[in-house]
N, C-alpha and C positions, 0 to 999 in steps of 0.2 A: 491713501484711501481713508475717507472719513467714516468713523464708526461711533454711533451713539445709541443709547437704549431708549426705546419708546414703549409706552403702553397706555391703554385708555384709563380714564378716571373710573373709579368704581361706581360713580353716580351717573345715571343717565346713559343714553345711547348716543353715539356720534350721528351727525346729520347724514341724510341720504340724498343723493342726486338720482332722480328717476329718468331724466332725459338729458343725456350728455350733449346732444345736439343743441338743446335750448341753453344749457350752461355755456357752451362754446359761443353761441350767438351773442351772449351778453358780454363777451370778452373779445374785443376787436383784434387783440394780439394772438388769438387762438385760431389756427387754421382748421376749417371743417369742409370736407368735400362730400357731396351727395353722390353715391355710387349707383344706387338702384331706387327707383320711385316706388311708392307704396301701391298696393292694389287690393281690391275686394273682388271676390269671385265665388262661384258655387261649384262644388265638386259633384260628379255623378256618384250615387250611392253604389256600394259593392253589390255584386251578384251573389246570391246565396240560396240554399235549399231551406233555410230556416224560415219559419212562418212569418217572422218580422225581422227587420234589420235592427241590429243592436243599437242602443242609444249612443254608444261611443262613436259610432259613425254618423248617426243622424245629427248629433249635437255639433259636429264639425263639418257638416256639409256646406254651410255658408261660412266663409272664412275671410280674414283680412291679414295682410302682411305689412308691417311697418317699413318705412324706407330704410335703406342701409347707407351708412355714412362712414367716413374715416376722419378722425380727429387727431391732431398733433398736440400732445401734452408735454409740458415741461415740468420736471420734478414731481411726477406722479409716483405713487408707491404700489408695489405688488405685495400682497400679504397672503400667506397660507397656501396650502396645496390646491384650494379651490380657485386661486387666482383672483382674489378680491382686489379691485383697483381703488386706491384712495387718491382723490384729486388733490391738487396743490392747496386748496382751501380747507382740506380735512374731511370733506364729504366722501362717503362711500358711493361708488357707482353701482346701482342695482343692476344695470345692464351688463356688468361684468359677470354676473351669475343669473342672467335672464330677467328676473323680476324682484321687486322689493320683498315679496313673501319668501322667496328662496333665500335672498340675502339675510333676512332676519332669522333664518334657521341655520345659517352657516356658523360653524364654531368660532371662526375668527372675527365674526361680527358681534355675536351675543356674549361670547366668553373668550376674549382675546388673550393670548399668552404673552408673557414678557419675552422679548427676543431682540437682538441687536439690529439696528438699521445700518445697511451698507450702501454707500453711494456708488452707483454704477454709471460710469461715463459711456456715451455712445447712444446709438439708436436701436430701439427694441420694438418688437411686436409680440404680444403674448398669445401663445397657443395653449394656455391653461384653461380648460373647460371643465366645469364642475362635474358633469355626468360622465366624462370620458377619462378622468384621471386614473381610474382603475384598469384601463385598457379595454373597456367595452368596445367591441368592433363596430357596432352600429353607431354609437355616439362619436367614436373617433372619426369615422368616415363622414357622417352627416353634420355633427356639431363642430368638430375641430377643423377638418380639412376644408369644408365648405365655407368656413369663416374667411378663408382666403379669397373667395370669389370676388373678382374685380378689384381686389386690394393691391396685389403685388405691383402692378404698373406704377403705383403712386408711392411706393416705398423707396428709400435711398438704397444705393448699391451696397452700402456697408451695414445694412440692417441685420440684426441678430434676433433669433426667435427663442422666446422663453418657453420651455417644454417641461413636462414632468420628468423626474429623475429615473423613473422605472420604465422607460420606453422599451418595447420589445422589438425584435427584428422586423416584424411586419409594419410597425409604426415608422421605423427608420426608412424602410423601403418605400412606403407611400410618400414620405416627404422627399426622398431622393427622386422619385418619379416626377414630382412636381417641381423639381429643380432646386430643392433645399438640401444642401449637403450637411454632413454631421458637424463640420467645423463652424457652421453658422448657428449651432444650437447651444443654448445656455440652460442646462438642467437646473431646475429650481425645486428644492426640497420643502420649502416653507419654514425651515428652521431659522431663517433670517427674514427681515423686511428689506426689500430692495427699493432704494430711491433712485429712479431712473432719470438720467439727464434728459432723454426724450423718449416718450412712449407713443407709438402710433396705435390708436385704439379704434377698432371697428366693432359695432354691435353685431350680434349673431345674424347670419343671413336669414335663417328662420329658426323658430324654436323647435326643440325635439318633437318629432311626430308631425311636423308640417314641412312641406317641401316646396321648392321654387324650381320650376322647370329648367330655367336657364342655368341655375347653379348645379343641378343634377347632371344636365347635359355637359356642362363645362368639365365637371370632374370625370365623368365617363369618357369623354373624348380625349382628355389629357392622358388618361391611363391607356386607352387603346392606341393612341398615337405613340406614346413612349415605348410601348412594347411591340409596335408595328403589327398590331392585330387587325386584320381586315374583317369588316363586318360582312358576313355571308348570309345566305338564306338559312335561318335557324332550323335545325332538325332534331336536336337532342332533347329528350324528355328525362327530367331529373327528379329523383326522390332524394331529399336531403335527410340523411340519418342523423340523429342525435345520440347514437349509441355510445359515443365517447364523451358526451357531456355529463356534467354532474347532476343536472336536473332536466325535467321534461323529456326523459327517455320514453320512447313508445314501447309499452310492455308487450304489445301484440304486433311488433314490427314485422316478424316473418309473414304474418297474414297480410299485412299491408303491402309488403314487397311482392308476395305471390300474386295478389290481385293486380298490381300495377305492371308487373312483368308482361302480362298478356297484351298490354298497350305499348310495349317497347320502352318502358322506363328503365333507367339504370340507377342504382343506388350510389350515392357519393357522400363522403364526409369532408366538407370543405376545409376543416381545420387541419387535415393531413396534407393539403396541397400548398404549394408556395403561393404567394400572392399573385404572381404573374399567371400561374396555372388556373387560379380561381377566376381571374379576369377573362382568360381565354375560354374556359369552360362555359361561363355564363354568357359570353358573347355568341355562343352557338346554341343557346337554349331556346326551345320552342314552348315548353311547359315546365313549370317547377311546382312540385308538391312538397310541402314541408309542415312539420309541427312549428308553431310560432316560435321564432328565435332568431338570433343574430345572423345565422347563415343566409336568411332572406335578404340581408343588406345587399348581397351580390346581384339582386335583380337590377341594380344600378347599371350593370355592364351589359345587359341584354338588349337586343334590338327592340324597337317599339313593336307592340303587338304580342309580347310574351303573355302567356296565360299563367297566372299565379293562383295556387290553391293553398290558402293559409288555414291550418287546422288549429283551433284555439280553445284550450281548456278554460273553464270559468276563472281560475286563478290568474290568468293573463289577459282576461277580457278588458281590464281597465286600460291597457295600452294596445288594444287590438288594432287601432287605427294607424300605427307606425308605418306598416308596409303598404297599407291602402293609399295613403297620401303620396308615397313615393311612386307607387304603381300608376296612380292617376296622372301625375306630372310627367311620367315617362311614356304615357300613352299605352300602358299595358292593360290587360283585362284582369281584374282582381276578383277572385271568389273566396269565400270563407265559409266554414261551418264549425259548429261547436264540437270539441272533443270532450273527454271526461277526465277529471282529476283523479289521480291515484296517490295513495300515501300522503294525503293532505296537500296535494299539489306538487309534491316532489317529482312525480312522474305522471304519465298520461296514458290514456287508452283511446284509440281511434275507432269509432264505430265504422266498420268497413262498409256497412250498408249506406251510410251517409256519403262516404267517399265514392262508392259506386254510383249513387244517384247524381252526385256532382259531375263525375266523369261522363255520365250518360248525357247530361244537359250540355256539357261543353261540346259534345259530338266530335271527339277525336277520330280522325280518319286512320 
């Protein structure tokens, strides 16, 4: 195994490649496959009792998505826990962390550490994604797993997947369900630079907070099929509690539960369920009411037509659109209203009168 030490010069920044597809096109010996064509589209705005729809939604009503591709790279490097990709010519791929602005804030770009470079023979695909490296459930499902959309049929049988070192059981289970076993994983701590014999690189299917219907449906259907869960007429009405979370707990949760119980809602804490049980529970969901949070990622497994009520305090309004775009692509009905911050945004208060007005407009039978 070849080991050598590398680091950046103290003067200047290394070059950046913003479009790896263009980079590959200029190199006839670099294979690049187009997997999904680009599109432009307009989303329907969410339904709400608020007097105006928040600009976080309005600004994203008209959207575009870039084409998705797969490039075969020889002797590329992986750097740091964020999974920065350095191309053979020394340029950093900004698409490995979404955009140039994100790249230029990444510690291993603007302040790289000295560390050994290890030559790694074989074929690799990186599942290191900047936003999901800490185990965030939404980013793992949306950013990491959906990066595999339409990719796997083009990978060699002996491919190995580079993953964070701190994967939890739920991460390993989701990979297993997609047909990726633990012996195919290469945990990467970022303490070394890996120079890979061959790296298969695909840009993100969509950026965080943006969804692609075919990718969402692909992931949903793979999970349902793997667990042999049959989609039935949905009947369950779920209130997702955050009482076990460290933030955004609803301080008046008993009043919220009491109000919802008259409409047949049951309270659940998704984090206490196995992943399979979460998939099955949401596959039966007719309505989901929740404080804005990662538990709403599970609307991915619900049949089309699910009613989603997203309660959002001001401190989380900047990413309010996360579950709206998912709901739109999955053909769900998405409602939201503003909750109130408590303790500087650490917890939240739900105005029950707003919830009541929303439920009234939804006209639950």
